[in-house]
C-alpha positions as CSV (number, residue, x, y, z in Angstrom):
1,M,0.3,0.4,0.0
2,Q,1.3,3.1,-1.1
3,P,0.2,6.9,-0.8
4,L,-0.8,8.7,-4.1
5,P,2.3,10.4,-5.8
6,W,1.0,14.0,-4.4
7,H,1.0,13.0,-0.6
8,L,4.5,11.2,-0.8
9,A,6.2,14.1,0.7
10,D,3.8,14.5,3.4
11,F,3.8,10.8,4.2
12,E,7.8,10.4,4.3
13,K,8.0,13.3,6.5
14,L,5.6,11.9,8.8
15,V,6.8,8.1,9.0
16,E,10.3,9.2,9.3
17,A,9.2,10.8,12.7
18,R,7.3,7.7,13.7
19,A,8.6,7.1,17.3
20,R,7.2,10.9,18.1
21,L,3.9,10.3,16.4
22,P,0.7,11.5,19.0
23,H,-1.7,8.7,19.6
24,A,-4.2,10.1,17.5
25,L,-3.9,12.0,14.0
26,L,-6.5,13.5,12.2
27,L,-6.1,13.5,8.2
28,H,-8.7,15.8,6.8
29,G,-8.9,17.5,3.2
30,S,-11.4,17.5,0.3
31,R,-13.2,14.3,-0.7
32,G,-11.5,11.9,-3.3
33,I,-7.8,12.9,-2.9
34,G,-6.5,10.1,-1.6
35,K,-6.8,10.7,2.3
36,L,-7.7,6.8,3.0
37,D,-4.8,5.6,0.6
38,F,-2.8,7.8,3.2
39,A,-3.9,6.5,6.1
40,R,-3.6,2.7,5.1
41,A,-0.2,3.2,3.9
42,L,0.8,4.7,7.3
43,A,-0.8,1.7,9.2
44,Q,1.3,-0.5,7.1
45,A,4.3,1.3,7.8
46,L,3.5,1.4,11.2
47,L,2.8,-2.5,11.5
48,C,5.9,-3.5,9.3
49,E,8.3,-6.1,10.5
50,G,10.7,-6.0,7.9
51,P,14.2,-4.3,7.7
52,P,14.3,-0.4,7.2
53,A,12.9,0.7,3.6
54,G,13.4,4.0,4.0
55,A,9.7,5.8,5.2
56,H,7.9,2.8,3.2
57,P,6.6,-0.4,4.6
58,C,8.8,-3.4,3.0
59,G,6.4,-5.2,1.6
60,S,7.6,-8.5,2.0
61,C,7.4,-9.2,5.7
62,A,4.7,-11.2,7.4
63,A,3.1,-8.1,8.7
64,C,2.8,-6.7,5.1
65,A,1.5,-9.6,3.7
66,W,-1.2,-10.1,6.4
67,F,-2.1,-6.2,6.0
68,E,-2.4,-6.5,2.2
69,S,-4.8,-9.1,2.4
70,G,-6.5,-7.6,5.1
71,M,-6.0,-10.1,7.9
72,H,-3.4,-8.0,10.2
73,P,-4.6,-8.9,13.8
74,D,-3.6,-5.6,14.9
75,Y,-5.2,-3.5,12.5
76,R,-8.7,-2.5,12.5
77,E,-10.7,-0.1,9.8
78,V,-14.1,1.3,11.1
79,E,-16.5,2.8,8.5
80,P,-20.4,3.0,7.8
81,I,-21.2,-0.5,7.3
82,E,-23.8,-2.4,5.2
83,E,-27.0,-3.2,7.2
84,E,-28.2,-7.0,7.1
85,E,-30.3,-8.4,4.5
86,R,-34.1,-7.9,5.2
87,E,-36.4,-10.6,4.4
88,G,-38.9,-10.0,1.6
89,E,-42.5,-11.3,1.6
90,E,-43.2,-14.9,1.1
91,G,-41.6,-16.3,-2.2
92,E,-39.7,-13.0,-2.4
93,K,-35.8,-12.7,-2.4
94,P,-34.2,-11.3,0.8
95,R,-33.8,-7.6,0.3
96,K,-30.3,-6.3,0.3
97,G,-29.2,-4.5,3.2
98,K,-28.6,-0.4,2.4
99,K,-25.4,1.0,3.1
100,S,-25.2,2.8,6.6
101,T,-24.6,6.6,6.6
102,V,-23.1,6.5,10.3
103,I,-20.6,4.8,12.3
104,K,-22.8,3.2,15.3
105,I,-21.5,2.9,19.0
106,E,-21.6,-1.1,18.7
107,Q,-18.8,-0.6,16.4
108,I,-16.7,1.6,19.0
109,R,-17.5,-0.8,21.7
110,D,-16.0,-3.6,19.0
111,L,-13.3,-1.3,19.0
112,T,-12.8,-0.7,22.7
113,A,-12.3,-4.4,23.3
114,F,-9.6,-4.9,20.4
115,I,-7.4,-2.0,21.7
116,N,-7.5,-3.0,25.5
117,V,-6.1,-6.7,25.1
118,A,-2.5,-7.1,24.0
119,S,-1.1,-6.8,20.4
120,H,-0.9,-10.1,18.8
121,R,2.6,-9.6,17.3
122,G,4.0,-7.5,20.5
123,G,4.5,-4.3,18.4
124,Q,1.7,-1.5,17.8
125,K,-1.9,-1.5,17.2
126,V,-3.5,0.9,14.5
127,V,-7.0,1.8,14.0
128,V,-8.2,3.9,11.3
129,I,-11.7,5.4,11.4
130,H,-13.3,6.9,7.8
131,P,-15.2,9.2,7.5
132,C,-14.8,10.1,11.1
133,E,-17.7,12.7,10.5
134,A,-20.0,9.5,10.4
135,L,-19.6,9.1,14.0
136,N,-22.9,9.2,15.5
137,P,-23.2,11.2,18.8
138,N,-23.2,8.0,20.9
139,A,-20.1,6.6,19.1
140,A,-18.5,9.9,18.9
141,N,-18.6,10.1,23.0
142,A,-17.4,6.5,23.2
143,L,-14.8,7.1,20.9
144,L,-13.3,10.3,23.3
145,K,-12.8,8.0,25.9
146,S,-10.4,6.2,24.2
147,L,-8.7,9.1,22.8
148,E,-8.4,10.7,26.4
149,E,-7.0,7.6,27.8
150,P,-5.3,5.6,25.2
151,P,-3.7,2.2,25.7
152,P,0.1,1.8,25.1
153,R,1.2,1.9,21.6
154,T,-2.0,2.2,20.2
155,Q,-2.3,4.4,17.0
156,F,-5.6,6.3,15.9
157,V,-5.6,7.8,12.2
158,L,-8.9,9.6,11.8
159,V,-9.9,10.6,8.0
160,S,-12.1,13.6,7.4
161,H,-13.7,15.2,4.4
162,R,-15.7,17.7,6.7
163,P,-13.5,18.3,10.1
164,H,-15.9,21.0,11.3
165,Q,-18.4,18.5,12.0
166,L,-16.1,17.1,14.1
167,L,-16.7,17.4,18.5
168,A,-14.2,19.8,19.3
169,T,-13.0,17.5,22.1
170,I,-12.0,14.8,19.6
171,K,-10.6,17.2,17.5
172,S,-8.3,18.8,20.3
173,R,-6.8,15.2,21.2
174,C,-5.7,14.8,17.8
175,S,-2.8,16.2,15.8
176,Q,-3.9,17.6,12.7
177,L,-2.6,17.3,9.2
178,A,-4.2,18.7,6.1
179,L,-3.9,16.5,2.9
180,R,-3.8,18.9,-0.1
181,A,-5.4,17.8,-3.5
182,P,-3.0,17.6,-6.3
183,D,-2.6,20.5,-9.0
184,P,-4.4,20.0,-11.9
185,A,-1.8,18.9,-14.1
186,T,-0.6,16.0,-11.8
187,A,-4.1,14.9,-11.6
188,A,-4.8,14.9,-15.1
189,A,-1.5,13.3,-15.9
190,W,-2.3,10.3,-13.1
191,L,-5.8,10.0,-14.5
192,L,-4.3,9.9,-18.2
193,A,-1.9,7.1,-17.2
194,R,-4.9,5.0,-16.0
195,G,-6.6,5.2,-19.3
196,M,-9.1,8.0,-18.4
197,P,-10.2,9.6,-22.0
198,D,-10.8,12.9,-21.0
199,P,-9.1,13.9,-17.8
200,P,-9.6,17.7,-17.8
201,L,-13.4,17.6,-18.0
202,A,-13.6,14.5,-15.1
203,L,-11.6,16.8,-12.9
204,A,-13.6,19.9,-13.6
205,H,-16.6,17.8,-13.1
206,T,-15.2,16.6,-9.7
207,A,-13.7,20.1,-8.1
208,N,-10.1,18.4,-8.7
209,A,-10.8,15.0,-6.8
210,P,-8.6,12.3,-8.7
211,L,-10.2,9.6,-6.9
212,L,-13.9,10.5,-7.3
213,A,-13.1,11.3,-11.4
214,V,-12.0,7.3,-11.1
215,E,-15.5,6.4,-9.7
216,L,-17.0,8.4,-12.9
217,D,-14.4,6.3,-15.4
218,D,-17.7,4.9,-17.0
219,S,-19.2,5.5,-20.2
220,E,-22.6,4.8,-18.6
221,Y,-22.4,7.9,-16.2
222,W,-21.0,10.3,-19.0
223,G,-23.7,9.2,-21.3
224,A,-26.3,9.8,-19.0
225,R,-25.2,13.1,-18.4
226,A,-24.7,14.2,-21.6
227,A,-28.5,12.7,-22.6
228,F,-29.9,14.7,-19.4
229,L,-28.1,17.7,-20.7
230,R,-29.5,17.7,-24.1
231,H,-32.7,18.2,-22.1
232,L,-31.8,21.0,-20.0
233,T,-29.9,22.8,-23.2
234,A,-32.7,22.6,-25.5
235,R,-34.2,25.8,-26.6
236,E,-37.8,24.9,-25.1
237,L,-37.5,22.6,-21.8
238,D,-40.0,19.6,-22.2
239,V,-40.6,18.7,-18.3
240,L,-42.3,15.8,-18.9
241,S,-40.1,14.3,-21.6
242,A,-36.9,15.1,-19.8
243,S,-38.3,13.5,-16.2
244,E,-39.0,10.5,-18.4
245,A,-35.7,10.4,-20.0
246,A,-34.3,10.6,-16.3
247,R,-36.3,8.3,-14.4
248,D,-33.6,5.5,-14.6
249,F,-30.7,7.6,-14.0
250,P,-29.7,7.7,-10.1
251,I,-31.3,10.5,-8.5
252,P,-28.4,12.0,-6.7
253,H,-26.8,12.4,-9.9
254,V,-29.6,14.3,-11.4
255,V,-29.4,16.7,-8.3
256,I,-26.1,17.1,-8.5
257,W,-26.1,17.7,-12.6
258,L,-28.6,20.4,-11.8
259,Q,-26.8,22.1,-8.7
260,K,-23.4,22.2,-10.7
261,W,-25.4,23.7,-13.8
262,A,-26.8,26.5,-11.7
263,Y,-23.3,27.0,-9.9
264,D,-21.8,27.3,-13.5
265,V,-24.3,30.0,-14.5
266,V,-24.0,31.9,-11.9
267,H,-20.0,31.8,-11.8
268,Y,-20.3,32.6,-15.6
269,R,-22.5,35.8,-14.9
270,V,-20.3,37.0,-12.2
271,L,-16.6,35.8,-13.4
272,G,-17.1,34.9,-17.1
273,T,-15.7,31.3,-16.3
274,V,-17.1,27.4,-16.0
275,R,-16.0,25.6,-13.3
276,Y,-17.8,21.8,-13.6
277,N,-19.1,21.8,-17.1
278,P,-16.6,23.0,-19.5
279,D,-17.7,21.3,-22.3
280,Q,-21.0,23.0,-21.9
281,R,-19.5,26.5,-21.8
282,E,-21.8,28.1,-24.9
283,A,-25.1,26.6,-23.1
284,I,-24.2,28.2,-20.0
285,A,-23.3,31.4,-21.5
286,R,-26.3,31.6,-23.2
287,V,-28.6,31.0,-20.0
288,A,-26.3,33.3,-17.6
289,S,-26.9,36.1,-19.9
290,A,-31.0,36.2,-19.7
291,V,-31.3,34.8,-15.8
292,E,-30.8,36.7,-12.8
293,P,-27.6,36.2,-10.6
294,L,-29.7,35.9,-7.5
295,E,-32.5,33.6,-8.9
296,A,-30.0,31.4,-10.1
297,M,-28.0,31.3,-6.6
298,R,-31.6,30.6,-5.0
299,F,-31.9,27.6,-7.2
300,Y,-28.6,26.2,-6.7
301,R,-29.0,26.4,-2.8
302,E,-32.1,24.8,-3.2
303,M,-30.5,21.7,-5.2
304,V,-28.0,21.7,-2.2
305,R,-30.7,21.1,0.0
306,Q,-32.5,18.6,-2.1
307,Q,-29.1,16.5,-1.9
308,R,-30.4,15.5,1.5
309,I,-33.5,13.6,0.2
310,A,-32.0,12.6,-3.3
311,Q,-31.1,9.3,-2.0
312,H,-34.7,8.1,-0.7
313,P,-37.4,10.4,-2.4
314,L,-40.8,9.2,-2.0
315,N,-41.6,9.2,-5.6
316,A,-38.6,9.6,-7.9
317,R,-40.5,10.7,-10.9
318,L,-42.4,13.1,-9.3
319,F,-39.2,14.3,-7.5
320,I,-37.3,14.8,-11.0
321,E,-40.5,16.8,-12.4
322,Y,-40.3,19.1,-9.5
323,L,-36.4,20.1,-10.2
324,L,-37.0,20.3,-13.7
325,L,-40.3,22.4,-13.1
326,E,-37.9,24.6,-10.6
327,Y,-35.7,25.0,-13.3
328,R,-38.0,26.0,-15.9
329,D,-39.5,28.7,-13.3
330,L,-35.7,29.9,-13.3
331,V,-35.4,30.6,-17.3
332,Q,-39.0,31.1,-18.8
333,P,-39.6,34.4,-17.3
334,Q,-37.0,35.8,-19.3
335,G,-38.4,33.8,-22.3
336,L,-35.7,31.3,-22.6
337,A,-35.4,27.7,-21.6
338,A,-32.0,26.6,-21.0
């Protein structure tokens, strides 16, 4: 396990000082830049039993082999877990459990049992928690007790996209390291080496988050986006047709497409540039020239609010129609359909 290239300098500096590491380290930065890769690489380096290989784990000792297979007895990773399958109606297959959005107190209690027993290998124990803002209040308070009185030779590594959401008491017990996103040229070169066809567009669309761009390296995603934007950029927006076309798209994608579109409309009106949709610059310029910036900003904020329920709308078709009607209300008073 290695950190991503743009974090190598921070990683090597940190591991070289491993003897002086605080018991709890908080890694934070924007989503999709490689913070979890950094945390896992750090954990492997701390658990490595091989001969010194600079700041990097040797990759050949038993400890490294166990770590890379996910079986190291002195390593724990805590994240929101998938809920158990639920039984369906008689004759139906069990319903697949949904991915939880929180880390529960039971997970932290299990972790407490782990850190309070002796190390299997006689060395350190390492715990990675990500994203730590997913801790529910009870879990956060339970973790705080372990951070206040950490067992010897136990290293906590907390990973956060939104550190402002963490309890101040948790942050105060951690040494913090802000991990930066790569510069666009470095990120684009990395994505190009992975075979991505249009790195600049993917990076613009994900706000320069290379790992999020990798997740979108799927022709189905880009095809769905193109189909949706064809409706959005038509001279006259047909809400019913657009809703019908979008009903098979993931609802969170539709909300995010509209949110980023609205952001670009405001951004172009004010600064003359496009951030998220550089391939749609002409259409965005046309919309921006006719809408009121304040109304476009209100629509953008509404899309941000709608993200909270986008995963589980009561009626997907009606939800999409509502979003598109709101957009049509934004553009039609000026006699323009985007």
